[in-house]
Each structure stands twice: as C-alpha cells, then as structure tokens.
matplotlib code that plots the C-alpha trace (Angstrom):
import matplotlib.pyplot as plt

x = [0.0, 1.2, 1.6, 1.0, 3.3, 2.1, 4.9, 3.7, 5.6, 9.4, 10.2, 7.9, 9.3, 12.9, 12.4, 10.3, 13.1, 15.6, 13.2, 12.9, 16.7, 17.3, 14.8, 16.2, 19.9, 18.9, 17.3, 20.1, 22.7, 23.8, 23.6, 25.3, 23.6, 20.6, 19.8, 19.3, 15.6, 15.1, 16.8, 14.7, 11.4, 12.5, 13.3, 10.0, 8.0, 9.7, 9.1, 5.5, 5.1, 6.8, 7.5, 5.8, 7.9, 8.0, 9.0, 12.4, 13.0, 13.6, 11.4, 8.9, 8.0, 4.4, 4.2, 2.4, 4.4, 2.6, 4.1, 3.0, 6.4, 8.0, 11.7, 11.9, 9.7, 11.7, 15.0, 13.5, 12.3, 15.6, 17.8, 15.8, 15.9, 19.6, 20.3, 19.4, 18.2, 14.6, 12.5, 9.2, 6.4, 6.6, 3.0, 2.4, 3.2, 1.3, 2.9, 2.0, 4.1, 3.0, 3.8, 1.9, 4.1, 4.5, 0.8, -1.3, -4.5, -3.4, -2.5, -5.6, -8.3, -7.1, -4.8, -6.5, -10.0, -8.7, -6.5, -8.4, -9.6, -6.2, -4.4, -7.0, -7.0, -3.3, -3.8, -6.7, -4.5, -1.7, -4.1, -5.6, -2.1, -2.0, -3.2, -4.0, -3.9, -2.6, -3.0, -1.4, 1.8, 1.9, 5.1, 4.9, 6.4, 4.3, 6.0, 5.4, 2.3, 2.1, 3.2, 1.1, -2.0, -2.4, -1.1, -4.0, -6.5, -5.2, -5.3, -9.0, -9.6, -7.9, -10.0, -13.2, -12.2, -10.7, -12.7, -11.4, -7.8, -5.1, -3.5, -0.2, 1.0, 4.7, 5.2, 8.4, 8.4, 10.0, 13.2, 12.5, 14.2, 12.6, 13.0, 9.2, 7.7, 4.2, 5.4, 3.7, 0.3, 0.9, 1.9, -1.2, -3.5, -1.8, -1.8, -5.4, -6.6, -4.5, -5.8, -9.3, -8.5, -5.3, -5.0, -1.6, 1.0, 4.6, 6.7, 10.4, 11.8, 14.2, 16.2, 16.7, 17.8, 20.2, 21.7, 22.1, 23.9, 26.3, 27.0, 26.5, 27.3, 30.1, 29.0, 30.6, 28.5, 25.0, 22.8, 19.1, 20.1, 22.1, 19.1, 16.7, 19.0, 18.9, 15.1, 14.9, 17.1, 14.9, 11.7, 13.3, 14.1, 10.4, 8.9, 11.2, 9.7, 9.8, 8.1, 5.3, 4.6, 2.3, 2.4, 3.7, 6.8, 6.0, 6.6, 4.0, 1.2, 0.0, 2.7, 0.4, -2.4, 0.1, 1.6, -1.8, -2.9, 0.2, 0.4, -2.9, -5.4, -7.5, -8.3, -7.4, -3.8, -2.2, 1.2, 4.1, 7.8, 10.6, 14.1, 16.7, 20.1, 22.9, 23.6, 27.1, 29.3, 30.2, 33.9, 33.4, 31.5, 34.6, 35.7, 32.3, 30.7, 27.2, 25.5, 21.7, 21.5, 23.5, 21.3, 18.1, 19.3, 20.0, 16.8, 14.7, 16.5, 16.0, 12.2, 12.1, 14.1, 12.7, 16.2, 16.4, 19.5, 21.9, 24.3, 23.7, 20.9, 19.9, 20.5, 19.1, 15.5, 13.7, 10.2, 7.9, 7.9, 5.3, 2.3, 2.9, -0.3, 0.7, -1.3, 0.5, 1.5, 3.7, 5.5, 9.2, 10.3, 11.1, 9.7, 8.0, 4.8, 3.9, 0.6, 2.1, 5.5, 6.8, 10.4, 11.8, 15.0, 17.0, 20.1, 22.1, 20.6, 17.4, 15.2, 17.1, 16.8, 15.1, 12.7, 11.2, 12.4, 9.9, 7.0, 7.5, 4.0, 5.5, 6.4, 2.7, -0.5, -2.6, -5.5, -3.6, -2.0, 1.7, 1.1, -1.4, 0.8, 4.0, 4.8, 8.0, 8.8, 12.0, 14.0, 17.4, 17.9, 20.2, 19.1, 21.4, 25.0, 24.4, 24.9, 22.4, 19.9, 16.9, 14.1, 11.5, 8.2, 6.4, 3.0, 4.0, 4.7, 7.7, 6.2, 4.3, 6.8, 7.4, 3.6, 3.0, 5.7, 4.4, 0.8, 2.0, 4.0, 1.1, -1.4, 0.8, 0.8, -2.9, -3.7, -2.1, -3.7, -0.2, -0.3, -4.0, -4.9, -2.7, -5.0, -8.4, -7.9, -8.0, -11.0, -9.5, -11.3, -10.5, -13.1, -11.2, -8.0, -9.9, -11.2, -7.7, -6.3, -9.2, -8.4, -4.7, -5.3, -7.4, -4.5, -2.0, -4.3, -4.9, -1.2, -0.3, -2.8, -1.4]
y = [0.0, 3.5, 6.5, 10.1, 12.5, 16.1, 18.5, 21.7, 24.9, 25.5, 22.8, 20.2, 20.7, 20.5, 17.4, 15.7, 16.2, 14.6, 11.7, 10.8, 11.2, 8.8, 6.2, 6.5, 6.2, 3.2, 1.3, 2.1, 0.6, -2.9, -4.8, -8.1, -8.9, -10.5, -12.6, -10.9, -12.0, -10.4, -7.2, -7.0, -7.5, -4.8, -2.4, -3.0, -2.6, 0.7, 2.0, 1.1, 2.9, 6.1, 6.5, 6.1, 5.3, 7.6, 6.6, 8.1, 5.5, 8.2, 7.5, 10.3, 11.0, 10.5, 13.9, 17.2, 20.3, 23.2, 26.5, 30.1, 31.3, 30.1, 30.0, 26.7, 24.8, 25.9, 25.0, 21.6, 20.8, 21.7, 19.9, 16.7, 16.9, 17.6, 14.4, 12.4, 9.5, 10.7, 13.8, 15.5, 15.7, 19.1, 20.1, 18.7, 21.8, 24.8, 28.1, 31.7, 34.9, 36.2, 33.7, 33.3, 35.4, 32.7, 33.2, 30.0, 31.8, 33.3, 29.9, 28.2, 30.8, 32.8, 30.7, 27.4, 28.3, 30.5, 27.8, 24.7, 23.7, 24.1, 22.1, 19.3, 19.0, 18.2, 15.7, 14.0, 13.7, 12.2, 9.7, 8.7, 7.6, 5.0, 1.5, 1.1, 4.1, 3.2, 6.7, 10.1, 11.1, 14.9, 16.6, 19.9, 22.1, 23.3, 26.6, 28.7, 29.7, 27.8, 24.3, 24.5, 26.5, 25.5, 22.0, 21.6, 22.9, 20.5, 17.6, 18.3, 18.5, 15.1, 13.6, 14.9, 13.9, 10.5, 9.4, 5.8, 6.5, 6.5, 9.9, 10.1, 13.6, 13.9, 17.0, 18.9, 20.1, 23.5, 24.3, 25.0, 28.4, 28.9, 31.7, 32.5, 34.4, 32.9, 29.3, 28.0, 29.4, 27.9, 24.5, 24.3, 25.2, 22.7, 19.8, 20.1, 20.4, 17.5, 15.4, 15.7, 14.7, 12.5, 8.9, 9.4, 12.1, 11.1, 13.7, 14.7, 17.3, 19.7, 19.9, 16.1, 15.8, 18.7, 16.8, 13.7, 15.8, 17.2, 14.2, 11.2, 12.5, 14.8, 17.7, 20.9, 23.6, 22.1, 23.2, 22.6, 20.2, 18.1, 18.0, 17.1, 14.3, 12.7, 12.9, 11.5, 8.6, 7.8, 8.0, 5.8, 3.2, 2.9, 3.2, 1.1, -2.4, -5.0, -8.3, -8.0, -10.9, -13.4, -11.4, -14.4, -14.2, -10.9, -7.4, -5.6, -4.4, -1.3, 0.3, 3.1, 0.6, -1.8, 1.1, 2.2, -1.3, -1.9, 1.4, 3.2, 0.9, 3.9, 7.3, 9.2, 8.1, 8.9, 10.6, 8.5, 8.9, 7.4, 6.2, 4.6, 3.0, 3.0, 6.5, 7.6, 9.3, 7.1, 7.2, 5.6, 2.6, 0.7, 0.6, -0.4, -3.8, -4.3, -7.3, -7.7, -8.3, -5.1, -3.0, -4.5, -3.9, -0.2, 0.3, -1.2, 1.0, 4.1, 3.3, 2.7, 5.8, 8.2, 8.5, 10.5, 8.7, 5.9, 8.2, 9.2, 6.7, 6.5, 2.8, 3.2, 3.4, 0.1, -1.0, -1.4, -4.8, -7.2, -7.5, -4.1, -2.5, 1.0, 4.0, 5.8, 8.6, 6.4, 4.6, 4.9, 8.4, 8.9, 5.5, 5.6, 3.6, 2.4, 1.8, 0.1, -0.4, -1.5, -2.6, -2.8, -4.8, -4.6, -6.4, -9.5, -12.5, -10.6, -13.7, -15.1, -12.0, -12.4, -9.6, -11.1, -8.2, -5.9, -8.2, -7.6, -6.7, -4.1, -1.9, -1.5, 0.0, -2.6, -2.6, -4.2, -7.6, -7.4, -9.6, -7.1, -4.1, -5.2, -5.8, -6.6, -6.2, -7.6, -7.8, -9.3, -6.3, -3.8, -0.1, 2.6, 2.1, 0.0, -3.8, -4.0, -1.4, -1.2, 1.3, 1.8, 3.5, 4.0, 5.2, 6.0, 8.9, 10.0, 13.4, 14.1, 16.5, 18.5, 18.7, 19.9, 22.5, 23.9, 24.1, 25.8, 28.4, 29.1, 29.4, 31.9, 34.1, 33.6, 34.6, 37.9, 38.2, 38.6, 38.7, 37.5, 40.4, 38.8, 35.8, 37.5, 39.7, 36.4, 35.1, 32.8, 33.9, 33.4, 30.5, 28.7, 28.9, 27.6, 24.7, 23.8, 24.0, 21.8, 19.2, 19.1, 19.1, 15.9, 14.3, 15.2, 13.7, 10.5, 9.9, 10.8, 8.2, 5.3]
z = [0.0, -0.7, 1.7, 0.5, 2.3, 2.9, 3.6, 5.3, 5.9, 5.9, 8.5, 6.9, 3.5, 4.6, 6.7, 4.0, 1.5, 3.9, 4.5, 0.8, 0.5, 3.3, 1.9, -1.6, -0.5, 1.6, -1.2, -3.5, -1.1, -2.0, 1.3, 1.4, 4.7, 3.2, 0.1, -3.2, -3.2, 0.2, -1.0, -4.2, -2.4, 0.2, -2.6, -4.4, -1.2, -0.4, -3.9, -3.8, -0.4, -1.2, -4.9, -8.2, -11.3, -14.4, -17.9, -17.3, -14.6, -11.9, -8.8, -8.1, -4.5, -3.6, -1.9, -1.9, -0.9, 0.7, 1.9, 2.0, 0.8, -2.5, -1.4, 0.5, -2.0, -5.0, -3.2, -2.2, -5.8, -7.4, -4.9, -5.3, -9.1, -9.1, -7.1, -10.1, -7.9, -7.2, -7.7, -6.8, -9.3, -11.1, -10.3, -6.9, -4.9, -3.7, -2.6, -2.1, -1.7, 1.7, 4.5, 7.8, 10.0, 12.7, 13.5, 13.9, 13.4, 10.1, 8.8, 10.1, 9.6, 6.6, 4.4, 5.1, 3.9, 1.1, -0.5, 0.6, -2.8, -4.6, -1.8, -1.6, -5.4, -5.3, -2.5, -4.4, -7.6, -5.6, -3.8, -7.2, -8.4, -5.7, -6.6, -2.9, -0.6, 2.9, 4.3, 4.8, 6.5, 7.3, 8.4, 10.2, 12.9, 15.9, 16.5, 13.3, 11.4, 8.2, 9.3, 12.5, 11.6, 8.0, 8.9, 11.5, 8.9, 6.2, 8.6, 9.3, 5.5, 5.0, 7.7, 6.1, 2.5, 3.5, 6.5, 6.4, 5.7, 8.3, 9.1, 11.0, 11.8, 12.3, 14.6, 15.4, 19.0, 19.3, 21.1, 24.8, 24.4, 21.0, 18.5, 18.2, 21.2, 20.6, 20.0, 23.1, 21.9, 18.4, 19.9, 22.1, 19.3, 16.9, 19.3, 20.4, 16.9, 15.6, 18.5, 17.1, 13.5, 13.3, 14.2, 15.9, 16.5, 16.1, 17.9, 17.6, 20.0, 18.5, 21.8, 21.8, 18.2, 18.7, 21.6, 19.4, 16.8, 19.4, 21.6, 19.4, 15.9, 17.1, 14.9, 16.0, 14.1, 14.1, 11.2, 10.6, 7.9, 10.4, 12.7, 9.8, 8.7, 12.2, 12.2, 8.6, 9.6, 12.6, 10.5, 7.8, 10.4, 11.1, 7.7, 5.6, 5.0, 7.8, 8.5, 11.1, 13.5, 11.9, 8.6, 6.6, 4.5, 2.7, 3.9, 5.8, 3.5, 5.2, 7.5, 8.8, 9.6, 11.3, 13.3, 14.6, 15.3, 17.4, 19.2, 19.5, 21.4, 22.6, 21.0, 24.2, 23.8, 20.5, 21.2, 20.0, 20.7, 18.7, 19.8, 17.5, 18.2, 17.4, 16.0, 15.3, 12.7, 9.7, 10.5, 13.9, 12.5, 11.6, 15.2, 16.7, 17.2, 18.3, 19.8, 19.9, 23.7, 24.2, 21.9, 23.4, 27.0, 26.2, 24.3, 27.2, 29.8, 27.5, 27.6, 31.3, 32.2, 29.5, 28.2, 24.9, 23.6, 24.4, 26.2, 29.8, 30.5, 34.2, 35.0, 38.5, 37.3, 37.8, 37.0, 40.1, 41.7, 40.4, 42.7, 44.2, 42.9, 43.7, 42.5, 39.7, 42.0, 44.1, 41.3, 41.3, 40.3, 36.6, 35.7, 32.4, 32.2, 28.7, 27.0, 23.9, 22.4, 19.0, 18.5, 14.9, 14.3, 11.1, 10.1, 10.8, 12.8, 13.7, 13.9, 16.9, 19.0, 22.4, 23.1, 26.3, 28.4, 26.6, 27.6, 31.3, 32.7, 35.0, 32.0, 31.0, 32.3, 34.2, 31.7, 28.8, 28.6, 27.7, 24.7, 23.4, 24.3, 22.7, 19.0, 17.1, 13.4, 11.9, 8.7, 7.9, 5.5, 7.2, 7.3, 6.1, 7.1, 10.3, 10.3, 13.2, 14.3, 16.6, 16.8, 19.5, 18.8, 22.1, 23.3, 26.8, 29.2, 27.1, 26.3, 29.5, 30.9, 27.7, 27.2, 30.7, 30.4, 27.0, 28.3, 31.5, 29.6, 27.2, 30.1, 31.9, 28.8, 28.3, 31.9, 31.3, 27.8, 26.2, 22.3, 22.2, 19.9, 17.2, 17.2, 17.8, 14.7, 12.7, 14.4, 17.1, 20.3, 24.0, 24.2, 21.4, 23.5, 26.6, 24.6, 23.5, 27.1, 28.3, 25.6, 26.4, 30.2, 29.6, 27.6, 30.4, 33.0, 31.1, 30.5, 34.1, 35.4, 33.3]

ax = plt.figure().add_subplot(projection="3d")
ax.plot(x, y, z, "-o")
ax.set_aspect("equal")
plt.show()
C-alpha cells in the first residue's frame, strides 16, 4: 500500500526532502547482509510505499508540498531533481508569496479556507495515483504559522475527505528556548486540533535531536540540515519495509495501519515517541561492534528511564515490583509507564533476538496484557550504514513533561492576555484557547494516570 506524504511549511518541506533522500539512498545501497531475493522485495516494497515510477525511470516521491512562501519549496524541488536519484512531481506543490508570520490563526483561519480547494485537489490527484492508498503522513512544525496553523487545517480536511484512511502527523516540537515568542500558543492550538483529527502524532523534540547531533554524531557547528538528517534517519528506520509478526513471508502491506494497530489501542492516547540506536558518525562505525543483547538492553532502559538517547541513561530506574499494585502517583520516580511499544529490528541475525524483556507486565498499564501491548517487526535487510539497528516507537509517558511544560507556559501568557490580539484579529477567540487548554489538560491527566 502507498503512503502520500504532505509536507507543510518550511520545516515540513525541509524534513520531507531529507526523509525521501534517506529512503532512496537506503534502497540504492547494496547490502550483502541478506539474500538478493530479500533485497529485491525490500526495494519493491519501499518504492510502492513512497515513490511512483516515471517513464524516465527516476522514482517520483508520492508527496504534496505546501508553503505560504516560495523560497523553500523551489529549493527543495531543485535539490531533489539535481540528485538524479529521485524527484518530486513538477506540479504537486502549492505556494504563495506572503507567509503566515508565525501566526497560527493566520495559517488556520485565513490561508487554510482560502486555499483549501487548490491544496486538496493536489492531494486528491496524488491519492488517485496509488493502486491502494494506505493513508497520509503529514510533516509539520508546531512553532510557526504555516506548518502549524495551515497544517492543522489541512489535517482536518484530510479527515473529512478520506474518513477511512489512516492519518499520521509527524510533529516537530520547538526548542525550549525557541525563537518564536508565541510558539507555546501555536503549539497548544496545533496539538489540540490534531488530537481531534489525526489517528496518531509522532513527535520529535528539537532539543533532543540537537543533543544527538552534538553528543553522538560529534557535529561541531550544528545546522538545521544536520538536525533534519537525524530525524529522517529515525523515520526511515520505522517506515522502511519490515516483517510483522504473523504477517507471513511478505513485507507488511500497510505500514500506517500496522503502526496504529500496534500502538494506538484507545483514541485518548495517541502521542508516539521514537528512539533509534545505534547513532554515530560514519567514520566511527569501523571501530564499533554491536551485539543484539547489548542493543536491546540499552533500548529497554531508555524506555524505562525516559532517556532521549543511548548516552547518559539513568540505569538506577527500575520497574515497580510485580504484585505491588501501587497507584500511579507512588510509582518509582522517573519511571516511564507504557501503553504500547513497538520494536523494529533490522540487520544480521534478527530472527534469533530475544525480546522477552519488553514483555514484562510491570512496564505497562494494568488494563492491557503485555502480549497485546508489545509488538515486534524484523527484517534481515540492514538499514542505512548499520549492520544491526533497533528502533522503538512508544506510546508512553515520554512526552508528558514537555507537554505539561508547554501548556503551563502558554497558560501563563494567556492569563495575562499577552499577544492575544494577534489571534483574535484572525477570528480565534479566548473561548477557542480555553477549549484547547481543556483538551490538552485531559490528555495530560490520562497519561499521568497510566
């Protein structure tokens, strides 16, 4: 099944480009770690998901690019075409000249309704090119105006136009000390609206990815492109083909459907975090060896201790003892309770890997059985440059603290009516803000009580 990617705003378009780059360079790599037959079926499956072939033989990304300024889109289109390995369709983009001025309300209430028909026509055309449409993958930032405001509007339009298709929103969480004064308002408005229309929100925090670039990738002068490449690598590690449990010998047919089935057992809980190991600069790979037990042990502890990366994990955090039915408030400090987890293993000897440690009932909320809460996908085909790699997609309390913090900051500004006039002039009233705060307070409360 095919996935249509919708890239929204500057951030969404730049990350989307890196994602297609990562997917394409991965399927072009000749991996001696699996049989030729396996490799060919992996490549075909990836192409069907993310690309359609043209007569010229150059894969064309199944994507719609949307921005309210032309600069980033024209750069993205030309960089992709210059690579010679893949490209965007020449007419699947929409841009204007004026931007949204980092104002959510401008993107949502003005640009959205004004350009709805043109944008949705592009999406419809892209969807019609798919033999079987698996769903939509939108990429956006929460801090600005176009990605967040227009992104929330477009997601609602997707839900109305394709009521039975899966929609996964990939959301970039702003830097804690962000560059946009109203980013907390924009974030609260975005998250609460997406919660109504998307099936799940897959979140990357800018601060975390920045740390990975500095500490794991050893990059001295970190650019947005460095950050976006780490994000793209992590997304590729989830969306490239893998065998699901009980899925027979073929690759998973509908990656978005399988992801939702594994991770979103209840519509109240739809925030997903992603961890991927190992991550290191290419020149260090020759000196590193990885064992599956070592990778799995690290990944499990990262889950338990809410660690953002494999360096600096708190190994003191332990799950609560079985049988100690403690209320959630008295669970061990910093322990991360999960609703559902998915582990994806890629590379050598994956089929012999023991994942029993992820089926420990103490990791999960009491109302789901571990066998329902945990899933594993595997493929002997290595991903990117790593002989062995493991990813964890988790529906857990990973984002509870950042969410609480962003809602708190936005509420403090709202209480003193700071900058509200910027929103009311575009028709977003105080009641709309209060509704959004209520929605997110409910989400925070649900995750806290896991």
